[in-house]
C-alpha positions in Angstrom: 66.1 137.1 65.5 69.3 137.2 63.5 69.4 137.3 59.7 70.3 133.6 59.5 68.3 131.5 57.0 68.6 127.8 57.1 69.4 126.8 53.6 67.9 123.9 51.7 69.8 122.6 48.7 67.7 123.4 45.6 68.4 123.6 41.9 67.8 126.8 39.9 64.8 125.1 38.4 63.3 124.2 41.8 63.9 127.8 43.1 62.1 129.2 40.0 59.2 126.7 40.5 58.7 127.8 44.2 59.0 131.5 43.5 56.8 131.3 40.4 54.1 129.3 42.2 54.0 131.8 45.1 53.6 134.7 42.6 50.7 132.8 41.0 49.1 132.0 44.5 49.6 128.3 43.9 52.3 126.8 46.1 54.2 123.5 45.4 51.8 121.6 47.8 48.7 123.1 46.3 48.0 125.7 49.0 47.3 129.3 48.4 49.6 131.9 49.9 47.6 132.4 53.1 46.6 128.8 53.8 48.1 126.7 56.6 48.9 123.0 56.3 46.6 120.7 58.3 47.2 121.2 62.1 47.0 118.5 64.6 47.3 119.2 68.4 46.5 117.4 71.6 46.3 118.3 75.2 49.7 116.8 75.9 51.0 119.6 73.6 52.2 117.7 70.6 51.6 119.8 67.5 52.1 118.8 63.8 52.0 121.2 60.9 52.7 119.1 57.8 56.1 117.5 58.4 57.0 119.9 61.2 56.4 118.4 64.7 57.0 120.0 68.1 56.3 119.2 71.7 55.9 121.6 74.7 55.6 121.0 78.4 55.2 123.1 81.5 56.8 122.3 84.9 56.0 124.0 88.2 58.4 124.5 91.1 57.9 126.2 94.4 60.1 129.4 94.7 60.3 132.9 96.1 58.9 135.7 93.9 60.9 138.5 92.5 61.0 141.4 95.0 60.0 143.8 92.2 56.9 141.7 91.5 55.9 140.2 94.9 52.4 139.1 93.8 53.5 137.1 90.7 55.2 133.9 89.9 58.1 133.7 87.4 57.9 132.3 83.9 60.8 131.2 81.8 60.8 129.7 78.3 63.4 127.6 76.5 63.4 125.7 73.2 65.7 122.8 72.2 66.1 121.1 68.9 66.5 117.4 68.4 69.6 116.5 66.4 67.4 114.2 64.4 65.0 117.0 63.4 67.2 117.8 60.3 70.8 118.0 59.2 71.0 121.7 60.0 70.5 120.9 63.7 73.7 118.8 64.1 76.5 120.3 66.2 76.3 124.0 67.0 73.5 124.5 64.5 71.0 123.1 67.1 72.3 125.4 69.9 72.1 128.5 67.7 68.6 127.9 66.4 67.4 126.9 69.9 68.6 130.2 71.3 67.0 132.2 68.4 63.7 130.4 68.8 63.7 130.9 72.6 64.3 134.6 72.3 61.6 135.0 69.6 59.0 133.1 71.6 59.8 135.1 74.7 59.2 138.3 72.8 55.9 136.9 71.3 54.5 135.3 74.5 56.1 136.6 77.7 55.8 140.4 77.0 58.2 142.9 78.5 60.1 142.8 81.8 57.1 144.3 83.6 54.9 141.5 82.4 52.9 143.8 80.1 51.7 141.9 77.0 52.3 138.5 78.6 50.3 135.5 77.3 48.8 134.9 80.8 48.7 136.7 84.1 51.6 135.3 86.3 49.7 136.5 89.4 47.8 133.2 89.2 51.1 131.5 90.2 51.3 133.5 93.5 50.8 131.6 96.8 51.8 134.1 99.5 52.6 137.6 98.2 56.2 138.4 98.5 57.0 135.0 100.1 56.0 132.1 98.0 55.0 131.3 94.4 55.1 128.8 91.6 57.9 129.2 89.0 56.7 128.0 85.6 59.2 126.5 83.2 58.0 126.2 79.6 60.0 123.9 77.4 59.6 123.3 73.7 61.2 120.6 71.6 61.5 120.5 67.9 61.1 116.8 66.9 61.1 117.3 63.1 61.4 120.4 61.0 59.9 121.4 57.7 59.5 125.1 58.2 57.4 127.5 60.3 58.8 126.4 63.7 57.7 129.5 65.6 54.0 129.1 64.8 54.1 125.4 65.6 55.9 126.0 68.9 53.5 128.8 69.8 50.6 126.5 69.2 52.2 123.7 71.3 52.9 126.1 74.2 49.3 127.2 74.1 48.1 123.6 74.3 50.6 122.9 77.1 49.4 125.8 79.2 45.8 124.9 78.6 46.6 121.4 79.9 48.5 122.6 83.0 46.9 122.2 86.4 48.4 124.3 89.2 48.3 122.5 92.6 46.5 124.4 95.4 49.2 125.0 98.0 48.2 125.5 101.6 50.6 127.1 104.1 49.8 126.1 107.7 48.7 128.9 110.0 51.7 130.2 112.0 54.3 128.8 109.6 57.4 130.9 109.3 57.8 132.3 105.8 61.2 133.7 106.3 62.7 130.3 105.6 61.5 127.5 103.4 58.0 126.9 104.7 56.2 123.6 104.9 53.6 123.6 102.1 50.6 121.3 102.2 49.7 119.8 98.8 47.8 116.8 100.2 44.4 118.0 99.0 45.3 117.2 95.4 43.1 120.1 94.4 44.2 121.9 91.3 43.2 124.9 89.3 43.6 125.8 85.6 45.7 128.6 84.2 43.5 131.2 82.5 44.7 130.8 78.9 42.0 132.9 77.3 44.6 135.5 76.5 47.3 133.2 75.2 47.9 134.2 71.6 48.7 132.3 68.5 51.9 133.1 66.5 51.4 133.9 62.8 54.5 134.2 60.7 54.4 135.9 57.3 57.3 135.0 55.1 58.2 137.3 52.2 59.3 135.5 49.0 59.7 137.8 46.0 57.0 140.5 46.1 54.5 138.3 48.0 54.3 136.9 51.5 52.9 133.5 52.7 52.0 131.8 55.9 53.2 128.4 57.2 56.2 128.3 54.9 58.0 125.0 54.3 61.7 124.7 54.6 62.1 124.9 50.9 60.0 128.1 50.8 61.9 129.6 53.7 65.2 129.1 51.8 63.9 131.5 49.2 62.7 134.2 51.7 64.1 137.7 52.0 62.5 138.4 55.4 59.8 137.1 57.8 57.6 138.8 60.4 56.1 136.8 63.3 53.1 138.4 65.1 51.4 137.0 68.2 47.7 137.7 68.3 45.1 136.9 71.0 41.4 136.2 70.6 40.6 139.9 70.9 42.8 140.7 68.0 45.4 142.4 70.2 49.0 142.3 69.1 51.0 140.7 72.0 54.4 140.6 70.4 56.3 140.9 67.1 59.7 139.7 65.9 61.4 139.9 62.5 64.1 137.8 60.9 65.9 137.9 57.6 68.4 140.5 56.3 66.1 142.5 54.0 64.5 145.6 55.4 60.8 146.2 55.2 58.9 149.5 54.6 56.8 150.4 57.7 53.7 150.4 55.5 54.4 146.8 54.5 54.8 145.7 58.1 51.5 147.4 59.0 49.8 145.5 56.1 51.5 142.2 57.2 50.2 142.7 60.8 46.7 143.3 59.4 46.9 140.1 57.3 48.3 138.2 60.3 45.3 139.3 62.4 42.9 138.1 59.7 44.7 134.7 59.4 45.1 134.3 63.1 41.4 134.2 63.9 40.6 130.9 62.1 44.0 129.5 63.3 43.0 130.2 66.9 39.6 128.6 66.4 41.1 125.5 64.8 43.7 125.1 67.6 41.1 125.6 70.3 38.9 123.0 68.8 41.8 120.5 68.5 42.8 121.1 72.2 39.1 120.8 73.3 38.6 117.5 71.4 41.8 116.0 72.8 40.7 116.9 76.4 37.3 115.4 75.8 38.9 112.2 74.5 41.0 112.0 77.7 37.9 112.4 79.9 36.2 109.5 78.0 39.0 107.1 78.8 
């Protein structure tokens, strides 16, 4: 991501208060440096972290697979920002931040061009190798913003993928696959996407000599740099992206990754329990 930092108007005293609190491991809202705000998520992929609120959805379309990956479906990801999310999102500010968030999440969740490191195996979207597949379109929307958008969007996308049901498509025997084939979806049978490997995104924001998780907008305005790490249940690093103009020594980045791994475990457990509880509530209705 670029070096852009979305500024929040703070007085010199407010800046000193934020920086001093972080140095003492006591942030303005009472949290310690490595503590998240309360997280709320549901199966429809609405996630709240403090005053930050985002929504994610997944849409499936029938398509032809990429010739270089005939046994896999295609996955794309895009983020948009509501103009009402904050004054910084008015006009072109929304377009620029949407593009930056989209690229960062693609790096964290979709892996390389070969599909290595992807959050889930796109082969589950294949219908007929080389002929027919599902294309998955993942859309994120920033409803309100008070910092830490990447982590919140990553959590919402995980919830959306968990809630997605892929229709079982049957191609009639003898149907020509050279043109658009007739696909039978009448069984209404569906299957889940295996989301066991979908990571959470943990962003460590450096303010002064210390770094914090789940930074608010005011805290982000005082940052020198931030590193976002996507980590799955096995502790595997799936992606990494950095923003902010200040450079970081490689040893600091390695330490930040280690801290992100430690913080990511309880975050993953909390998010999984929120999603499971929301799905259980839906089944009771």
